[in-house]
N, C-alpha and C positions, 0 to 999 in steps of 0.2 A: 442519645448521643448519635450524631450523624457520622458516618464513616466516609473515607475518600480523602483525596488531597485537597488542601485549602486553596482558595483562589489566590493567585500571586499577582499583584499589580506590577506593571512594568516600570513606571516612573518613580516608585517609592520603595526602593530597596530596603531601607531600614524598617519600614512597615512590614514588608514581606518577611524579613528576618524575625520580627516579633511574632508574626502569625505562625511561622514555621516552628518557633520555639514553643509557642502555646500548644500547637498541635502535638509536638513531641511530648509535652507534659501530659496532655490528655491521653496520648497513646500509652504512656507509662502507667497512668491511672487505670486505663482499661485492662492492661496486662495484670496489674495488681488485683483488680476486682476479679478477673478470671481465675487467678491463682487462689484467692480466698474462696471463690465458689467451688473450685475443684477440691480444695481441702475440706470444705464443709460437706460436699457430697461424699468424699471418702470417709469422713467421720460418721455420716449417716449410714453408709453401707457397712462399715465396720460394726456399728451397733446393731444393725439388722442381722448380720451374720451371727453375732454372739447370741441374739435372741432366738434365731432359728435353731442354733445348736442346742440351746437350753430346752426349747420346745421338744426337739427330738429326744433328748435325754429324759425329759419328763414322760413322754409317751412310752418310752422303753423301760421306764422305772429304773433307769441307771442312777448311780450315786451322783448327787449333785455337787459339783465342785463349788467351793466358796468363790464368789466374784472377786477379782483383783483388778480394780480399775485405778488408773492414774487420777490425780486430782482433776476436777472438772476445769477445762480451760475456759476463760471468760467468753470466748466466741463460739462455744459449742452450740450447734443449731438446735432449735427446740425439738425437732423430730428425734435427733440423737439423744436429747435429754429424756424424752418420753420413753424411748427404747431402754435406756440405761436404768431409769427408775423402775420400769416394769420388770426388768431382769433382776434387779436387787430385791424388789418386793416378792417376786416368786421364789428367789433363792432363800429369802428369809424364812419361808415356810419349812425349809429343810435344814435350817441352821443346826449346828452341832451343840450349841450352848445358848442359854438365854442372852448372854453377853453378845455373842455373834449376831443373834437375831435382832437385838436392839440396835446394834451398830448399823446393820444393813438397812433396817427400816428407817432409822434416822437419816441415813444417806439418801434413801429413796424419797423420803418426805421433802428433804431439801432440794433434790433434783427436780422432782415434779413441780415443786413450788416455783422454781425458776421457769419451767416450761409454760405453766399456766399464766405466769406474770407476763411472759413475752407474747403469748397468744391467748388472751383471756376468753375468746369466744370459740376456741377449738374444742369441740365436744369429745373427740377421741382422747385428748389430753386429760380432760376432766373425768372421763371414764376410768382411765388409769389412776388418776388421783383418788377416785372413789374406792378402788381396790386397795390402794396403799393406805389410805386413811382408815379403812375398815380394819386392816391388820394392825395399824398403829394405835388408833383411838377406840376402835370398836364399830360395828355396823350401825349402831343407833346414835353414834356421836353426832353432834351438830355439824362438825366440819365434814364428816362423811356424807351426811344427808345434803348439805349444801353443794358439795361436789357432784352428787348424783343429779340434783335438780339442774345444775349448770351444764352437766353433760347432755341432758335431754334438751335444754334450751338451745345449746350450741349445735348439736347434731341429733335430730330426733330419731334417725334411723341409722343403725350401724350393722352392716351385714355380717361382719366376722365376730362381733362382740355382742350381738343382740341377745343370744340365749343367756349369756352370763348376766348382762345388765338387767334383762327382764326378771330373771330368777332372783337376783339380788334385791331389786326393787320390791318384788312381791313379798320377800321375806320381812320387809319393814314397811309394809303398805300403810299401816296405821300412822306412820310419820309423814307420809307424802302429802303434798298439796293436791288440791283437785286438778290443777293443771298438769302436774307430773303424773298423777294416776291416769289421766286420759292419754297422755303420751306413752305410758307403759303399755296400755291396751292397744293403742295404734301400732306400736312397734311389734308387739306380739303377733297381731293379725298380719302385719306386713311381712314379717319373716316367715310365718307359717304359709303364706300364699306363695312367696317366691322361692322358698326352700321346702319342698314337700317332705324331704327327709327329716326336717326339724319339726314337722307339724305335731307329731305325737308328743314330743318332749315339751313343746309349748303348751299344749292342752293340759298335760300332766302338771305343769307348773301352776297354771291358773285354777285347776279343778278344786284344790282344797282351800282356796282363798275367797274372801268376800267379793273379789273382783270378777269371779267366774261368770256370774249371771250377766254382768255388763259386757264382758268379753264375748259371751255367746250371742248376745243380742247384736253386737257390732259385727261379729263374724257372719251371722245369718243375713244381716242387711247387706254386707259386702258381697256375699255369695249370690244373693238375689239380684243385686246390681250386675254382677258378672254374667248371670244367666240372661238377664234382660238385654245386655249389650250383645251377647252371643246370638240371641234370638233376632235382634234387629239387623245384625249383619247377614243373617240368612235371608 
């Protein structure tokens, strides 16, 4: 949409009035879009704040309050839906009764389903879906494994969720396709290289699994390539 005053012909005042009216309508539409955008950003930020507070409580081993969300509005942004689903999924692990756990997981499943439907190639959303489906259906369930594969297809590398995703994938490695197995190894090597503090944890995850030998071969090849590049630069 172009901004600025519309051209006003001198000899055709009715036409000018029509253009001005159209411009006013467009301006109203722009204001409406801006209001919607601001509201959606506020919804995303609100969900982020709730998730951050929950993370802090989990790290401190504080008592987890039961989530009390209003019904999902029809225009809730996918990012906020993912945050909300993750919040409910994590809270379900600390539910005070089986009924509370089932209710929270059902809500989380419904919410993450809306997010992945809105953005079907968003790997982060499918990673959260993997976590929620694992709690609801079980780690080896078909829906869980499908979500895991789609998370890797959509986003092969996740800096802040890589350790969890690699560990989860390795725990059910026998169910993975060859393509997903290769992506798990690639992500493990990637995070171990860019996050030295994660290196030991990643190696420990792979060591007891059948993927360890392939992981070591890929790791050695990558390190040799790094050394070769460093040598050439000298």
